[in-house]
C-alpha positions in Angstrom: -17.1 58.1 -18.3 -19.2 61.4 -18.4 -22.3 59.3 -16.8 -20.2 58.3 -14.2 -18.9 61.8 -13.7 -22.5 63.2 -13.5 -23.6 60.7 -10.8 -20.6 61.5 -8.7 -21.3 65.1 -9.1 -24.7 64.5 -8.1 -23.8 62.4 -5.1 -21.6 64.8 -3.9 -24.3 67.6 -4.3 -26.7 65.6 -2.4 -24.1 64.9 0.3 -23.6 68.6 0.8 -27.4 68.9 1.0 -27.5 66.3 3.6 -24.8 67.6 5.8 -24.9 71.3 5.6 -28.6 72.0 3.9 -26.6 73.9 0.9 -27.4 73.1 -2.5 -24.2 73.9 -4.6 -25.8 73.6 -7.9 -28.4 75.9 -7.5 -26.1 78.3 -5.8 -24.0 77.8 -8.8 -26.8 78.7 -11.1 -28.7 81.2 -9.1 -31.5 79.0 -7.8 -32.9 75.5 -8.2 -35.6 76.9 -10.7 -32.9 78.6 -13.2 -32.4 76.5 -16.4 -28.8 75.7 -15.8 -29.4 74.1 -12.5 -32.5 72.2 -14.1 -30.0 71.3 -17.2 -27.6 69.8 -14.4 -30.3 67.9 -12.3 -31.7 66.4 -15.6 -28.2 65.3 -16.9 -27.6 63.7 -13.6 -30.9 62.0 -13.7 -30.4 60.7 -17.1 -27.0 59.7 -16.1 -28.5 57.6 -13.1 -30.8 56.1 -15.6 -28.1 55.0 -17.8 -26.2 53.5 -14.8 -29.1 51.6 -13.9 -29.0 49.9 -17.2 -25.6 48.6 -16.8 -26.2 47.0 -13.5 -27.0 44.1 -15.5 -24.1 44.0 -17.4 -21.8 44.2 -14.4 -23.6 41.8 -12.7 -23.2 39.3 -15.6 -19.5 39.7 -15.6 -19.1 38.8 -12.1 
């Protein structure tokens, strides 16, 4: 559930970046080079890798 939530947050952030050229995560933490923003970006990336591992399981269940 946490992984899914992080992927959704990351996806919504990229939607806002694409539509409005506004990075909500970096704005929230004071810049994309700040430690907090880098932690969020890293957690979203790890969640995406975890989701990739689940693709095979979901495909077999169908």
